[in-house]
C-alpha positions as CSV (number, residue, x, y, z in Angstrom):
1,M,77.9,73.1,39.0
2,L,75.9,73.6,42.2
3,F,78.7,73.1,44.7
4,N,82.4,73.9,44.5
5,I,83.6,72.1,47.5
6,V,87.1,72.5,49.0
7,T,88.3,70.4,51.9
8,K,91.3,70.2,54.2
9,T,92.2,67.6,56.8
10,I,94.2,68.2,60.0
11,T,95.6,65.2,61.9
12,L,96.0,65.5,65.7
13,P,99.0,63.9,67.5
14,D,96.9,60.9,68.5
15,G,95.8,60.3,64.9
16,R,92.2,61.7,65.1
17,E,91.3,63.9,62.2
18,I,89.6,67.3,61.8
19,T,88.2,68.2,58.4
20,I,87.4,71.7,57.1
21,E,84.9,72.0,54.2
22,T,83.7,75.0,52.3
23,G,81.5,75.5,49.2
24,K,78.4,73.6,50.3
25,L,76.6,75.4,53.1
26,A,75.8,79.1,53.6
27,K,77.4,80.2,50.3
28,Q,76.0,83.8,50.5
29,A,78.1,84.6,53.6
30,D,81.5,86.2,52.9
31,G,83.0,83.0,54.3
32,S,81.5,79.8,55.6
33,V,83.0,76.4,56.6
34,V,81.9,73.2,58.3
35,V,84.5,71.8,60.7
36,R,84.1,68.2,61.7
37,M,85.8,66.0,64.3
38,G,84.2,62.7,65.1
39,N,80.5,63.3,65.0
40,T,80.8,66.9,66.1
41,M,80.1,69.4,63.3
42,L,80.3,73.2,63.5
43,L,79.0,75.6,60.8
44,A,80.9,78.9,61.0
45,T,80.0,81.9,58.9
46,V,81.5,85.4,58.7
47,V,80.0,88.5,57.1
48,A,81.5,92.0,57.0
49,N,79.9,95.2,55.8
50,K,81.6,96.8,52.9
51,D,80.6,100.3,54.0
52,I,82.1,101.7,57.1
53,K,80.1,104.1,59.3
54,E,81.7,107.5,59.7
55,G,83.3,108.3,63.1
56,L,83.9,104.7,64.2
57,D,87.3,104.3,65.9
58,F,86.9,100.7,67.0
59,L,86.1,97.3,65.4
60,P,82.4,96.5,65.8
61,L,83.0,92.7,65.9
62,S,80.3,90.4,67.2
63,V,80.9,86.7,67.8
64,D,78.0,84.4,68.6
65,Y,78.4,80.7,69.3
66,Q,75.2,78.7,69.6
67,E,74.4,75.0,70.2
68,K,71.4,73.5,68.5
69,F,69.6,71.0,70.7
70,A,68.8,68.9,67.6
71,S,72.5,68.4,67.2
72,A,72.3,65.9,70.1
73,G,68.8,64.7,69.4
74,R,67.2,66.7,72.2
75,I,64.4,69.2,72.6
76,P,65.1,72.2,74.7
77,G,63.7,72.1,78.3
78,S,62.6,75.8,78.2
79,F,59.0,76.8,78.3
80,Q,59.2,77.9,74.6
81,R,60.9,74.6,73.6
82,R,63.3,76.4,71.4
83,E,66.7,77.9,71.6
84,G,66.5,81.4,73.2
85,K,69.2,83.8,74.3
86,L,72.7,82.4,74.6
87,S,73.4,80.4,77.7
88,D,76.3,81.2,79.9
89,H,78.2,78.3,78.4
90,E,77.6,79.7,74.9
91,V,78.6,83.2,76.0
92,L,81.8,81.9,77.4
93,T,82.6,80.0,74.2
94,S,81.8,83.1,72.2
95,R,84.2,85.1,74.4
96,L,87.0,82.6,73.8
97,V,86.6,83.0,70.1
98,D,86.3,86.8,70.2
99,R,89.4,87.2,72.3
100,V,91.5,85.2,69.8
101,L,90.1,87.0,66.7
102,R,89.8,90.6,67.7
103,P,93.5,91.5,68.1
104,L,94.3,90.1,64.6
105,F,92.1,92.5,62.5
106,P,93.9,95.5,61.1
107,E,94.0,98.4,63.7
108,D,92.3,100.8,61.2
109,Y,89.7,98.3,60.0
110,H,86.3,99.4,61.4
111,A,83.7,97.7,59.3
112,E,81.0,95.8,61.2
113,V,81.9,92.1,61.3
114,Q,79.7,89.3,62.5
115,V,80.9,85.7,63.2
116,N,78.3,83.0,63.8
117,I,79.2,79.5,64.9
118,L,76.5,76.9,65.1
119,L,76.8,73.4,66.6
120,I,74.9,71.3,64.1
121,S,76.0,67.9,65.3
122,A,77.2,67.1,68.8
123,D,79.6,64.4,70.1
124,A,80.5,64.5,73.7
125,E,83.9,62.8,72.9
126,A,84.7,65.6,70.5
127,L,83.9,68.8,72.5
128,P,82.9,71.6,70.2
129,D,84.2,74.5,72.3
130,A,87.8,73.4,71.4
131,L,86.9,73.6,67.7
132,A,85.0,76.9,67.6
133,A,88.0,79.3,67.1
134,L,89.4,77.0,64.4
135,A,86.1,77.1,62.6
136,A,85.9,80.9,62.9
137,S,89.4,81.3,61.6
138,A,88.7,78.9,58.7
139,A,85.6,81.0,57.8
140,L,87.8,84.1,57.7
141,A,90.4,82.3,55.6
142,A,87.6,81.3,53.1
143,S,86.6,85.0,52.8
144,D,88.1,88.2,51.5
145,I,87.8,90.0,54.8
146,P,91.1,91.6,56.0
147,F,92.5,89.5,58.8
148,G,95.9,88.9,60.3
149,G,95.5,85.2,60.9
150,P,95.3,82.4,60.7
151,V,94.7,81.6,64.3
152,S,93.5,78.5,66.0
153,E,92.7,77.1,69.4
154,V,93.0,73.8,71.2
155,R,92.2,72.3,74.6
156,V,95.2,70.8,76.4
157,A,94.5,68.7,79.5
158,K,96.8,66.8,81.9
159,I,95.3,63.3,82.5
160,D,97.1,60.6,84.4
161,G,100.3,62.6,84.1
162,E,100.1,62.9,80.3
163,Y,99.2,66.0,78.2
164,V,96.2,65.3,75.9
165,I,95.0,67.5,73.1
166,N,91.2,68.0,72.7
167,P,90.1,65.1,75.1
168,G,86.5,64.1,75.3
169,T,84.1,64.4,78.2
170,T,85.0,61.0,79.7
171,A,88.7,61.6,79.8
172,L,88.4,65.3,80.8
173,A,86.6,64.3,84.1
174,N,90.0,63.0,85.4
175,A,92.1,66.0,84.3
176,T,94.3,67.9,86.8
177,L,94.8,70.7,84.3
178,D,92.3,71.9,81.6
179,L,93.4,74.8,79.4
180,M,92.0,76.4,76.3
181,V,94.9,77.9,74.3
182,G,94.5,80.2,71.3
183,A,97.5,81.2,69.1
184,T,98.9,82.2,65.8
185,Y,101.8,80.3,64.2
186,N,104.2,82.5,66.1
187,D,102.6,83.7,69.3
188,I,100.1,82.7,72.0
189,A,97.2,85.1,72.0
190,M,94.8,83.7,74.6
191,V,94.8,81.2,77.6
192,E,92.0,80.3,79.9
193,G,91.4,77.3,82.2
194,E,91.4,75.7,85.6
195,M,93.8,73.5,87.5
196,S,94.1,71.4,90.6
197,E,96.8,73.5,92.4
198,V,99.5,72.8,89.7
199,S,102.9,74.4,89.4
200,E,103.9,77.2,87.1
201,E,106.2,74.8,85.2
202,E,103.2,72.5,84.4
203,V,101.3,75.4,82.9
204,I,104.3,76.4,80.7
205,E,104.7,72.9,79.5
206,A,101.0,72.6,78.6
207,L,101.2,75.9,76.6
208,K,104.3,74.7,74.7
209,I,102.5,71.4,73.8
210,A,99.3,73.2,72.7
211,H,101.2,75.7,70.6
212,E,103.0,73.0,68.6
213,V,99.6,71.6,67.7
214,I,98.3,75.0,66.8
215,K,101.2,75.7,64.5
216,T,100.2,72.6,62.5
217,Q,96.6,73.9,62.3
218,C,97.7,77.4,61.2
219,L,99.8,75.9,58.3
220,A,96.8,73.9,57.3
221,L,94.6,77.0,57.3
222,K,97.1,78.9,55.1
223,E,96.9,76.0,52.6
224,F,93.1,76.0,52.9
225,E,93.0,79.7,52.2
226,A,95.2,79.2,49.0
227,A,93.0,76.3,47.9
228,V,89.9,78.5,48.2
229,G,91.6,81.3,46.3
230,K,91.2,84.0,49.0
231,T,94.8,85.0,49.6
232,E,94.0,88.5,48.3
233,K,91.7,90.4,50.7
234,R,89.3,93.3,50.0
235,E,90.5,96.8,50.1
236,Y,89.1,99.3,52.6
237,V,89.4,102.9,53.6
238,G,91.3,103.1,56.9
239,D,91.5,105.9,59.5
240,P,91.8,109.4,58.2
241,A,95.2,111.1,58.7
242,D,96.4,114.7,59.2
243,E,100.2,114.7,59.8
244,A,100.3,118.4,60.5
245,L,97.7,118.1,63.2
246,E,99.4,115.1,64.7
247,A,102.8,117.0,64.8
248,R,101.1,120.1,66.3
249,L,99.5,118.0,69.0
250,R,102.7,116.2,69.9
251,E,104.7,119.5,70.1
252,F,102.1,121.1,72.3
253,A,100.8,118.3,74.5
254,Y,103.3,115.4,74.8
255,G,105.5,117.1,77.5
256,K,102.4,118.1,79.5
257,I,100.9,114.6,79.2
258,Y,104.1,113.1,80.4
259,A,104.1,115.4,83.4
260,V,100.7,114.1,84.3
261,T,101.9,110.5,84.1
262,Q,104.7,111.4,86.6
263,L,102.3,112.6,89.3
264,G,102.3,109.1,90.8
265,S,98.8,109.6,92.2
266,T,96.9,106.6,93.5
267,N,93.7,108.3,92.6
268,K,92.7,107.7,89.0
269,T,90.5,110.8,88.9
270,V,93.6,113.0,89.4
271,R,95.2,111.5,86.2
272,K,91.9,111.7,84.4
273,D,91.4,115.4,85.3
274,G,95.1,116.1,84.4
275,F,94.8,114.7,80.9
276,K,91.5,116.4,80.4
277,A,93.0,119.8,81.4
278,V,95.8,119.3,78.8
279,W,93.2,118.5,76.2
280,E,91.0,121.5,77.0
281,E,94.1,123.7,76.9
282,F,95.0,122.4,73.4
283,K,91.5,123.2,72.1
284,T,92.0,126.8,73.1
285,T,94.8,127.1,70.6
286,I,92.5,126.4,67.7
287,T,91.6,129.7,66.0
288,E,88.2,130.6,64.7
289,E,89.4,130.1,61.1
290,E,90.8,126.7,61.9
291,K,87.6,125.5,63.6
292,E,85.9,125.2,60.1
293,T,88.4,122.4,59.1
294,F,89.4,121.1,62.6
295,S,88.4,117.5,63.2
296,E,88.0,117.1,67.0
297,S,87.5,113.3,66.7
298,L,90.8,112.9,64.8
299,A,92.6,115.2,67.2
300,K,91.2,113.3,70.2
301,R,92.5,110.0,68.6
302,Y,96.0,111.6,68.3
303,F,95.8,112.9,71.8
304,N,94.9,109.4,73.2
305,D,97.8,107.9,71.3
306,L,100.1,110.4,73.1
307,V,98.7,109.4,76.5
308,W,99.3,105.7,75.5
309,E,102.8,106.5,74.4
310,A,103.7,108.6,77.4
311,S,102.4,106.2,79.9
312,R,104.3,103.3,78.4
313,R,107.6,105.3,78.2
314,L,107.2,106.1,81.9
315,V,107.3,102.4,82.6
316,L,110.0,101.4,80.1
317,D,112.4,104.3,80.6
318,E,112.0,105.2,84.2
319,R,110.6,101.9,85.6
320,K,107.8,103.9,87.2
321,R,104.1,103.3,87.2
322,L,101.2,105.7,86.9
323,D,100.4,105.4,90.6
324,G,104.0,105.5,91.8
325,R,104.3,101.8,92.6
326,A,107.3,99.6,91.9
327,L,106.7,97.2,89.0
328,D,106.1,94.2,91.3
329,Q,104.3,96.1,94.1
330,V,100.7,95.2,95.1
331,R,98.4,98.0,96.1
332,P,97.4,98.3,99.8
333,I,94.8,95.6,100.9
334,A,92.1,95.7,103.5
335,S,89.7,92.9,104.2
336,E,87.1,91.9,106.8
337,V,84.6,89.1,107.2
338,D,81.2,88.7,108.8
339,Y,80.4,92.2,107.4
340,L,76.8,91.3,106.8
341,P,75.3,89.8,110.0
342,N,72.5,87.9,108.4
343,A,74.4,86.4,105.5
344,H,75.6,82.8,105.8
345,G,79.1,84.1,105.0
346,S,80.3,87.6,103.8
347,A,83.5,89.4,103.2
348,L,84.6,92.9,102.1
349,F,87.8,93.0,100.1
350,T,89.5,96.2,99.1
351,R,92.7,96.5,97.1
352,G,93.6,100.0,96.1
353,E,90.6,101.5,94.3
354,T,89.0,98.1,93.7
355,Q,86.4,96.7,96.1
356,S,84.2,93.6,96.3
357,L,81.4,92.9,98.8
358,T,80.8,89.2,98.5
359,T,78.2,86.9,100.1
360,V,77.9,83.1,100.4
361,T,74.5,81.5,100.7
362,L,74.2,77.8,101.6
363,G,71.0,76.2,100.2
364,T,69.4,72.8,99.9
365,K,69.3,70.4,97.0
366,Q,66.1,72.1,95.8
367,D,68.3,75.2,95.1
368,E,70.5,73.5,92.6
369,Q,70.8,75.1,89.2
370,I,69.4,73.2,86.2
371,V,72.0,72.7,83.5
372,D,70.3,72.1,80.1
373,T,72.6,72.0,77.1
374,P,72.7,69.7,74.1
375,L,75.6,67.8,75.6
376,K,74.7,67.9,79.2
377,Y,71.5,67.8,81.3
378,G,71.9,67.8,85.1
379,Y,72.3,70.0,88.1
380,S,75.0,72.3,89.5
381,K,75.6,72.7,93.2
382,F,78.0,75.7,92.8
383,M,77.1,79.1,91.4
384,L,79.1,82.4,91.4
385,H,77.5,85.6,90.1
386,Y,79.5,88.8,89.5
387,N,77.8,92.2,89.3
388,F,79.5,95.3,88.0
389,P,77.2,98.4,88.4
390,G,78.0,101.7,86.8
391,F,78.6,103.5,90.1
392,S,81.7,101.3,90.7
393,T,83.5,103.5,88.2
394,G,81.6,106.7,88.8
395,E,79.4,106.3,85.7
396,V,75.7,106.4,85.0
397,K,74.8,103.1,83.5
398,P,71.4,101.3,83.4
399,N,71.2,97.9,85.1
400,R,70.1,95.5,82.4
401,G,71.3,92.2,83.8
402,P,74.8,90.7,83.4
403,G,76.6,91.3,80.1
404,R,79.3,89.1,78.5
405,R,82.0,90.6,80.6
406,E,80.2,89.9,83.9
407,V,79.5,86.3,82.8
408,G,83.2,85.9,81.9
409,H,84.6,87.4,85.1
410,G,82.2,85.4,87.2
411,N,83.2,82.2,85.5
412,L,86.9,82.8,86.0
413,A,86.3,83.3,89.8
414,L,84.1,80.3,89.9
415,R,86.8,78.1,88.3
416,A,89.4,79.5,90.8
417,L,87.3,78.6,93.9
418,K,85.8,75.4,92.6
419,K,89.0,73.5,93.1
420,V,89.0,74.1,96.9
421,L,85.4,73.3,97.7
422,P,84.6,70.1,99.7
423,A,84.2,66.9,97.6
424,V,80.6,66.6,96.2
425,D,79.9,63.6,98.4
426,D,81.0,65.5,101.5
427,N,79.0,68.6,100.8
428,P,75.3,68.6,101.1
429,Y,74.9,72.3,100.3
430,T,74.1,74.2,97.2
431,I,76.5,77.1,97.2
432,R,75.9,80.5,95.7
433,I,78.5,83.2,95.9
434,V,77.6,86.7,94.8
435,S,80.3,89.4,94.2
436,D,79.1,93.0,94.0
437,I,81.8,95.3,92.8
438,L,81.5,98.6,94.6
439,E,84.7,100.2,93.3
440,S,86.8,99.3,90.3
441,N,90.2,100.3,89.1
442,G,91.8,97.1,87.8
443,S,91.1,93.4,88.2
444,S,87.8,93.2,90.0
445,S,87.6,89.6,89.0
446,M,90.7,88.9,91.2
447,A,89.1,90.9,94.0
448,T,86.1,88.6,93.6
449,V,88.3,85.5,94.0
450,C,89.9,86.9,97.2
451,A,86.6,88.0,98.7
452,G,84.9,84.8,97.7
453,S,87.6,82.8,99.5
454,L,87.2,84.9,102.6
455,A,83.4,84.6,102.6
456,L,83.6,80.8,102.2
457,M,85.8,80.6,105.3
458,D,83.5,83.0,107.1
459,S,80.5,80.7,106.3
460,G,82.2,77.7,108.0
461,L,82.2,75.6,104.9
462,K,85.3,73.5,105.0
463,I,87.4,74.6,102.0
464,K,90.8,72.9,101.3
465,A,92.8,76.1,101.4
466,P,92.4,79.9,100.9
467,V,92.7,81.2,97.3
468,S,94.0,84.6,96.1
469,G,94.3,86.1,92.6
470,I,96.4,88.7,90.9
471,A,96.3,90.4,87.5
472,M,99.6,90.8,85.7
473,G,100.4,93.2,82.9
474,L,103.1,93.6,80.3
475,I,104.5,96.7,78.5
476,S,107.0,96.0,75.8
477,D,108.8,97.8,72.9
478,E,109.8,95.5,70.1
479,A,112.2,98.1,68.6
480,T,114.3,98.5,71.7
481,G,113.7,95.0,73.3
482,K,112.6,96.7,76.5
483,Y,109.8,95.2,78.5
484,A,108.3,95.4,82.0
485,V,106.1,92.9,83.8
486,L,103.6,94.6,86.1
487,S,101.9,93.1,89.2
488,D,98.4,94.0,90.2
489,I,97.6,96.2,87.2
490,L,95.4,99.3,87.2
491,G,92.5,99.8,84.8
492,D,94.7,102.3,82.9
493,E,97.6,99.8,82.7
494,D,95.2,97.2,81.4
495,H,94.2,99.6,78.6
496,L,97.7,100.7,77.9
497,G,99.5,97.4,78.2
498,D,100.2,94.5,75.9
499,M,99.0,91.7,78.1
500,D,96.4,90.9,80.8
501,F,97.3,87.8,82.7
502,K,95.2,86.8,85.6
503,V,96.4,84.0,87.9
504,T,94.7,82.5,90.9
505,G,95.8,79.8,93.4
506,T,96.5,78.5,96.8
507,E,99.8,78.4,98.6
508,Q,100.3,75.0,96.9
509,G,99.6,75.9,93.3
510,I,97.5,77.5,90.5
511,T,93.8,76.9,90.4
512,A,92.8,79.0,87.4
513,C,94.2,81.5,84.9
514,Q,93.2,83.8,82.0
515,M,95.5,85.6,79.6
516,D,94.9,87.9,76.6
517,M,97.7,89.2,74.5
518,K,97.4,92.4,72.5
519,V,100.7,92.2,70.7
520,N,102.9,89.6,69.0
521,G,106.1,88.3,70.3
522,L,105.6,87.0,73.9
523,S,108.3,84.5,74.5
524,F,108.1,81.6,77.0
525,E,110.9,83.2,79.0
526,V,108.8,86.4,79.5
527,L,105.7,84.3,80.2
528,T,107.6,82.3,82.8
529,E,108.8,85.5,84.4
530,A,105.3,86.8,84.6
531,L,104.1,83.6,86.2
532,M,106.8,83.6,88.8
533,Q,106.2,87.3,89.6
534,A,102.4,86.5,89.8
535,K,103.2,83.7,92.3
536,A,105.1,86.2,94.6
537,G,102.1,88.6,94.3
538,R,99.6,85.8,95.0
539,L,101.4,84.7,98.1
540,H,101.7,88.4,99.3
541,I,97.9,88.8,98.9
542,L,97.3,85.5,100.7
543,G,99.4,86.8,103.6
544,E,97.3,89.9,103.8
545,M,94.1,87.8,103.7
546,N,95.5,85.6,106.5
547,K,95.6,88.6,108.8
548,T,91.8,88.5,108.7
549,I,91.0,84.7,108.7
550,T,93.3,81.7,108.0
551,E,90.9,78.8,107.7
552,S,87.2,78.0,107.8
553,R,85.3,78.7,111.0
554,P,84.8,75.6,113.2
555,D,81.1,75.8,112.7
556,L,78.4,77.3,110.5
557,K,76.7,80.5,111.6
558,P,73.8,80.0,114.0
559,H,71.2,81.1,111.4
560,T,72.7,78.8,108.6
561,P,70.5,75.7,107.9
562,R,72.2,72.5,109.0
563,A,72.8,69.8,106.5
564,I,74.2,66.3,106.5
565,V,74.6,63.6,103.9
566,I,74.2,59.9,104.7
567,K,75.5,57.4,102.2
568,I,73.3,54.3,102.0
569,D,73.3,51.0,100.0
570,R,71.5,51.3,96.8
571,E,69.0,48.6,97.9
572,M,68.0,50.8,100.9
573,I,66.8,53.8,98.8
574,G,63.3,52.3,98.5
575,A,63.1,51.7,102.2
576,V,63.9,55.3,103.1
577,I,61.4,56.6,100.5
578,G,58.7,54.2,101.3
579,P,55.6,53.3,99.2
580,G,54.6,56.4,97.3
581,G,57.1,58.5,99.4
582,K,55.2,57.7,102.6
583,V,58.2,57.0,104.8
584,V,60.3,60.1,103.8
585,Q,57.2,62.3,104.0
586,D,56.5,61.0,107.5
587,I,60.1,61.7,108.6
588,Q,59.9,65.2,107.3
589,K,56.6,65.8,109.0
590,E,57.7,64.4,112.3
591,S,61.1,66.1,112.4
592,G,60.5,69.3,110.5
593,A,63.7,68.7,108.3
594,T,63.9,68.7,104.5
595,I,65.1,65.5,102.9
596,S,66.2,64.7,99.4
597,I,67.5,61.4,98.1
598,E,69.5,60.7,94.9
599,E,71.2,57.7,93.4
600,K,74.7,58.0,91.9
601,D,77.8,55.9,91.5
602,G,75.9,52.8,92.6
603,A,74.9,54.2,96.0
604,G,72.2,56.3,97.6
605,F,72.8,59.7,99.1
606,V,70.3,61.1,101.7
607,S,70.7,64.8,102.2
608,I,69.0,66.2,105.3
609,F,68.6,69.9,105.9
610,S,67.3,71.5,109.1
611,A,67.2,74.9,110.8
612,D,67.9,73.5,114.3
613,K,69.7,70.6,115.9
614,S,66.8,68.8,117.5
615,S,65.0,68.6,114.1
616,M,68.2,67.3,112.5
617,D,68.8,64.7,115.2
618,K,65.2,63.3,114.8
619,A,65.6,63.0,111.0
620,V,69.0,61.5,111.2
621,A,67.9,58.9,113.8
622,R,64.9,57.9,111.7
623,V,67.0,57.5,108.6
624,K,69.8,55.6,110.3
625,G,67.2,53.4,111.9
626,I,65.9,52.4,108.5
627,I,69.2,51.7,107.0
628,L,70.8,49.9,109.9
629,V,70.8,46.2,109.3
630,P,69.9,44.3,112.5
631,E,72.4,41.5,113.3
632,I,71.6,38.2,115.0
633,G,73.2,38.1,118.4
634,E,73.5,41.9,118.8
635,L,72.1,43.6,122.0
636,Y,69.7,46.5,121.7
637,T,67.9,48.8,124.1
638,G,64.3,48.8,122.9
639,K,61.0,50.4,123.8
640,V,57.8,48.4,124.3
641,K,55.3,49.6,121.6
642,S,52.4,47.3,122.3
643,I,51.4,44.3,124.6
644,M,49.6,41.3,123.3
645,P,48.5,38.1,125.2
646,F,51.4,36.2,123.6
647,G,54.1,38.7,124.3
648,A,55.2,42.3,123.5
649,F,56.3,44.1,120.3
650,V,59.5,46.0,121.0
651,E,61.0,48.8,118.8
652,F,64.7,47.8,119.1
653,L,65.8,50.1,116.3
654,P,64.1,53.2,114.8
655,G,61.4,51.8,112.6
656,K,62.1,48.2,113.4
657,D,59.9,46.2,115.7
658,G,60.5,42.6,116.9
659,L,58.4,40.1,118.9
660,L,59.4,39.5,122.5
661,H,57.5,36.3,123.1
662,I,56.0,35.6,126.5
663,S,58.4,32.7,126.8
664,E,61.4,34.9,126.2
665,I,60.8,37.5,128.9
666,K,61.9,35.5,131.9
667,W,63.3,32.1,132.6
668,E,60.2,31.4,134.8
669,R,57.1,30.4,133.0
670,L,54.6,33.2,132.6
671,E,50.9,32.4,132.3
672,K,49.8,35.9,131.1
673,M,51.2,39.3,130.3
674,D,49.4,41.3,133.0
675,G,51.7,43.5,135.0
676,V,54.9,42.1,133.3
677,L,55.7,45.0,131.0
678,E,54.3,48.4,130.3
679,V,53.9,50.3,127.0
680,G,56.8,52.8,126.7
681,E,59.1,50.8,129.1
682,E,62.7,50.4,128.0
683,V,64.0,46.9,127.9
684,Q,67.3,45.3,127.0
685,V,66.9,42.6,124.4
686,K,68.9,40.4,122.1
687,L,68.1,39.6,118.5
688,V,68.0,35.8,118.3
689,E,66.4,35.1,115.0
690,I,65.3,36.7,111.6
691,D,62.7,34.7,109.8
692,K,64.0,33.9,106.4
693,K,60.6,33.9,104.7
694,T,58.9,36.9,106.4
695,G,61.9,38.9,107.6
696,K,60.3,39.2,111.0
697,Y,62.5,39.6,114.1
698,R,62.5,37.4,117.2
699,L,63.8,39.0,120.4
700,S,64.8,37.5,123.8
701,R,65.1,39.2,127.2
702,K,65.7,36.1,129.3
703,V,69.0,35.2,127.7
704,L,70.4,38.4,129.3
705,L,69.2,37.4,132.8
706,P,71.0,35.1,135.2
707,K,69.8,31.5,134.6
708,P,68.3,29.7,137.6
709,E,70.6,26.9,138.8
710,N,67.8,24.3,138.6
711,K,66.9,25.3,135.1
712,K,67.9,22.9,132.4
713,D,68.8,24.0,128.8
């Protein structure tokens, strides 16, 4: 038999179905499945090496999500006309899956694992990113690779006041909340999304609804695993152990390590040097005879475990933190704007040992970013780029372009700020924000949000409200039931803690969030406490930011290009463009402004960009003159353009000439035009007729003059 196919069907709350199939495609992988919803199909495969490299103390897991253009019947727009390196969207989806899977592998499992997820059929009304983690978990369930799942992921959105699971593109456009939630049957593991200034209670409600759906999917995955016959996983050799060495290290070093954690220094180098000194002191106790069998790598692992334990006990037992702060205390903040005189907007934001120098650049429509994916082709007017050089942490690291972490952090900040930007129709600019992290010790992505908000206000772009962000941590002990929620976590606390929860928002509500759990057992009560503590922290940070600037500047910087958008009737687009673009090119040449025209939502939008006011005024006047519809009976101040024997042609609106016949100049009869009017002379006229066949305009001046008493009508 060529195929041994096993399928499982999952039904969503609204009746739509997701099918999981294995046994037909990619059978040489350790596990492979095809997940289908609507016309969206994902092929997920997983392979793990059976041999484990010596010396590895981490899980070398790689997750790659890739969208095939053929899945949507499209050819890539790149020069090579083939799929290349992963796009930012694919990287972000890969990260979502990685963050759900990674914590669930056994701690001592260090085999190289590769997960590939391919979009092989695309349906915009069944978005594939909401199915990717389910597909990866199903592939692991169909394999013998050790894994603590199952785990799944759904999108939950609030649309017209209702929570919807895995909505399509059309419905999602109207969402006020858009969250991706990953979880096991018992616990939420990952959250990421954006919101329109919603309350903490709405977020909690969304997570509860998403988790109930995920529970159903996890049960289905367990049944699928049993049907495939992969309930027994492969055996592997875990980490080496030396109980005597572990006990010796604890006796010698734990007290010294704990003393370092109690220093309460705000300088992370002090702690780093303190721990290093203890480690070096311990190594001096190793005799020459012992060196032959001494495993430094194993001892270092035990030592790091002691640092982890001591740091956590400090928080749980003494309610103290490594840098001496209270659990809910935010580090000192300093901020300033207009730091870079020639940028369109700039801000320097420093919180503790984390610092972001952020710029805002306002460009034209020609600067828009091309978006080219199987499910979307278009343009983006808002970009946020995050850079994390090695010197920000005192390290030597080559600059090789943004990695996945930089892409993820930049995307989180982008989602946080996107919700307060002017409406697309009110904003003619392409906006690029760049955050350069100059120092880092915890939550540089949240520093980017704060600096980005300040820089936007400094630029003069009219944002709805300032945005701040804070990173929350959690340290918990399942045995004792003790836990501590930490505000504005350090880098060390991120590494040592059980949760990393980033929340951004305005004074009115949350605009974005991202959470990763490293342990099981986070209750909704603790999650609610973390959100409310985060709210207090956010508002405190906003208060500090308000000491620098509270709202957007009243005007753009003098060196910022001016821009305006004029909405016109769809029928007038051709008139502004002109035959072969002649009219718009003439306006640009005469005024010096740059003009772009696009049609959307049944209307035309004329974007005008200029470096100075006079240039802008000329272009605006020309465009308005073209789109203004002359009305019979209206009075106009015109300018004589030419004089003919039968009258004069008067430009009464920009680009619109009408005939002022010799009989309409005065009540008295004129035999000839000599000396009556001069070219360039301004004259008051009234539009009296528009020829229905030719569209030509007939003007009159005499109707505005006093009528002689002896003159009959």
